BALOFI-740896 format. One record per residue (C-alpha): residue in one letter; y negated, x, z negated; residue number from 1. Coordinates in Angstrom, 1 decimal, always signed. Layout:
(node 'a'; (Y; X; Z); NUM)
...
This chain:
(node 'v'; (-106.5; +102.6; -72.3); 1)
(node 'q'; (-105.6; +105.7; -70.6); 2)
(node 'l'; (-108.6; +108.4; -69.8); 3)
(node 'q'; (-108.0; +111.3; -67.1); 4)
(node 'a'; (-110.8; +113.8; -67.1); 5)
(node 'y'; (-110.9; +116.5; -64.2); 6)
(node 'g'; (-113.3; +118.4; -62.2); 7)
(node 'g'; (-113.9; +121.4; -64.6); 8)
(node 'g'; (-113.7; +125.1; -63.4); 9)
(node 'l'; (-115.2; +128.3; -63.4); 10)
(node 'v'; (-119.0; +128.5; -62.2); 11)
(node 'q'; (-121.5; +131.1; -62.4); 12)
(node 'a'; (-124.7; +130.7; -64.5); 13)
(node 'g'; (-127.0; +128.4; -62.6); 14)
(node 'g'; (-124.4; +126.6; -60.8); 15)
(node 's'; (-123.3; +122.8; -60.7); 16)
(node 'l'; (-120.4; +121.0; -61.6); 17)
(node 'r'; (-119.2; +117.2; -61.4); 18)
(node 'l'; (-116.8; +116.3; -64.1); 19)
(node 's'; (-115.0; +112.6; -63.5); 20)
(node 'c'; (-113.1; +110.5; -65.9); 21)
(node 'a'; (-110.7; +108.0; -64.3); 22)
(node 'a'; (-109.7; +104.7; -66.8); 23)
(node 's'; (-106.8; +102.8; -66.4); 24)
(node 'g'; (-105.1; +99.9; -68.6); 25)
(node 'g'; (-108.4; +98.5; -70.3); 26)
(node 't'; (-111.5; +96.6; -69.4); 27)
(node 'f'; (-113.4; +99.5; -68.4); 28)
(node 's'; (-116.6; +97.4; -67.4); 29)
(node 't'; (-117.3; +96.4; -71.1); 30)
(node 'y'; (-116.9; +100.0; -72.7); 31)
(node 'g'; (-119.7; +102.3; -73.6); 32)
(node 'm'; (-118.5; +105.8; -72.2); 33)
(node 'g'; (-119.2; +109.1; -73.5); 34)
(node 'w'; (-118.8; +112.5; -72.6); 35)
(node 'f'; (-118.0; +115.1; -75.4); 36)
(node 'r'; (-117.3; +119.0; -75.5); 37)
(node 'q'; (-115.7; +121.4; -77.9); 38)
(node 'a'; (-116.7; +125.1; -77.5); 39)
(node 'p'; (-114.1; +127.8; -79.0); 40)
(node 'g'; (-114.6; +127.8; -82.9); 41)
(node 'k'; (-117.3; +125.0; -82.8); 42)
(node 'e'; (-116.7; +121.3; -83.6); 43)
(node 'r'; (-117.0; +118.9; -81.0); 44)
(node 'e'; (-120.3; +117.3; -80.0); 45)
(node 'f'; (-121.7; +114.6; -78.3); 46)
(node 'v'; (-123.0; +115.6; -74.6); 47)
(node 'a'; (-124.0; +112.3; -73.1); 48)
(node 'g'; (-123.0; +108.6; -73.4); 49)
(node 'i'; (-123.7; +105.4; -71.1); 50)
(node 's'; (-123.8; +101.6; -71.8); 51)
(node 'w'; (-121.2; +99.3; -70.1); 52)
(node 's'; (-123.8; +98.3; -67.3); 53)
(node 'g'; (-125.0; +101.9; -66.9); 54)
(node 's'; (-128.6; +100.8; -67.7); 55)
(node 'r'; (-128.6; +102.7; -70.8); 56)
(node 's'; (-128.0; +106.4; -71.4); 57)
(node 's'; (-128.6; +109.1; -73.9); 58)
(node 'y'; (-128.2; +112.9; -73.8); 59)
(node 'e'; (-127.7; +115.7; -76.6); 60)
(node 'd'; (-131.1; +117.8; -76.6); 61)
(node 's'; (-129.7; +120.8; -74.9); 62)
(node 'v'; (-128.4; +119.1; -71.8); 63)
(node 'k'; (-131.5; +116.9; -71.0); 64)
(node 'g'; (-132.8; +117.3; -67.7); 65)
(node 'r'; (-129.7; +119.1; -66.5); 66)
(node 'f'; (-127.1; +116.6; -67.0); 67)
(node 't'; (-126.6; +113.1; -65.7); 68)
(node 'i'; (-124.1; +110.5; -66.6); 69)
(node 's'; (-123.3; +107.8; -64.5); 70)
(node 'r'; (-120.5; +105.3; -64.0); 71)
(node 'd'; (-118.8; +103.1; -61.3); 72)
(node 'n'; (-117.5; +99.9; -62.8); 73)
(node 'v'; (-115.6; +99.3; -59.5); 74)
(node 'k'; (-113.5; +102.5; -59.4); 75)
(node 'n'; (-113.4; +102.5; -63.1); 76)
(node 't'; (-114.9; +105.9; -63.3); 77)
(node 'v'; (-117.4; +107.8; -65.2); 78)
(node 'y'; (-119.1; +111.0; -64.3); 79)
(node 'l'; (-121.2; +113.9; -65.4); 80)
(node 'q'; (-123.1; +115.7; -63.2); 81)
(node 'm'; (-123.8; +119.2; -64.7); 82)
(node 'n'; (-126.8; +121.4; -62.8); 83)
(node 's'; (-128.5; +124.5; -64.2); 84)
(node 'l'; (-125.3; +125.4; -66.1); 85)
(node 'k'; (-125.5; +128.2; -68.8); 86)
(node 'p'; (-122.9; +130.2; -70.7); 87)
(node 'e'; (-123.4; +128.2; -73.7); 88)
(node 'd'; (-122.2; +125.1; -71.9); 89)
(node 't'; (-118.6; +126.7; -71.7); 90)
(node 'a'; (-116.3; +124.0; -73.4); 91)
(node 'v'; (-113.5; +122.0; -73.1); 92)
(node 'y'; (-115.0; +118.6; -71.9); 93)
(node 'y'; (-113.6; +115.1; -72.9); 94)
(node 'c'; (-114.3; +111.6; -71.8); 95)
(node 'a'; (-114.3; +108.8; -74.3); 96)
(node 'a'; (-114.5; +104.8; -74.4); 97)
(node 'e'; (-116.0; +102.9; -77.2); 98)
(node 't'; (-115.9; +99.2; -77.4); 99)
(node 't'; (-119.3; +98.0; -78.7); 100)
(node 'g'; (-120.3; +98.9; -75.1); 101)
(node 'w'; (-123.5; +100.9; -75.7); 102)
(node 'g'; (-122.1; +104.6; -75.3); 103)
(node 's'; (-123.9; +105.7; -78.6); 104)
(node 'p'; (-123.8; +108.8; -79.8); 105)
(node 'v'; (-122.7; +107.4; -83.3); 106)
(node 'a'; (-120.3; +104.7; -82.0); 107)
(node 'a'; (-116.6; +105.1; -82.9); 108)
(node 'y'; (-115.1; +106.1; -79.8); 109)
(node 'k'; (-111.4; +104.8; -79.6); 110)
(node 'y'; (-109.9; +106.2; -76.5); 111)
(node 'w'; (-110.0; +109.7; -75.6); 112)
(node 'g'; (-109.0; +111.8; -72.4); 113)
(node 'q'; (-107.3; +115.1; -72.6); 114)
(node 'g'; (-110.1; +117.2; -71.7); 115)
(node 't'; (-111.2; +119.7; -68.8); 116)
(node 'l'; (-112.3; +123.3; -69.1); 117)
(node 'v'; (-115.5; +124.4; -68.0); 118)
(node 't'; (-116.2; +128.1; -68.0); 119)
(node 'v'; (-119.8; +129.2; -67.2); 120)
(node 's'; (-120.1; +133.1; -66.5); 121)
(node 's'; (-123.2; +135.2; -67.0); 122)
């Protein structure tokens, strides 16, 4: 499975970005999908996850109410809509796939994309 994340960039605090992650080479519609991020000098952290059908999602506390994860199983793509961005959201964002199908924060994510940089200026 290959995952290609894109959509990062530079945005001012309070602005919005939409990340996309296109999957190929696997059965996307059966995978749980997640977004993770890693800020400079920090460990990678879970941001959001979505189940195979899109019926369940979960979020890290600091992004609840600001970020929305969604997926399109026809286009084999998962999205992360990020609103009300803050400087502390600055990080490299990665998409990942796991095979239980639930997109749980604690699942063993097997496939990873290359990351896309999000920079939020104050």
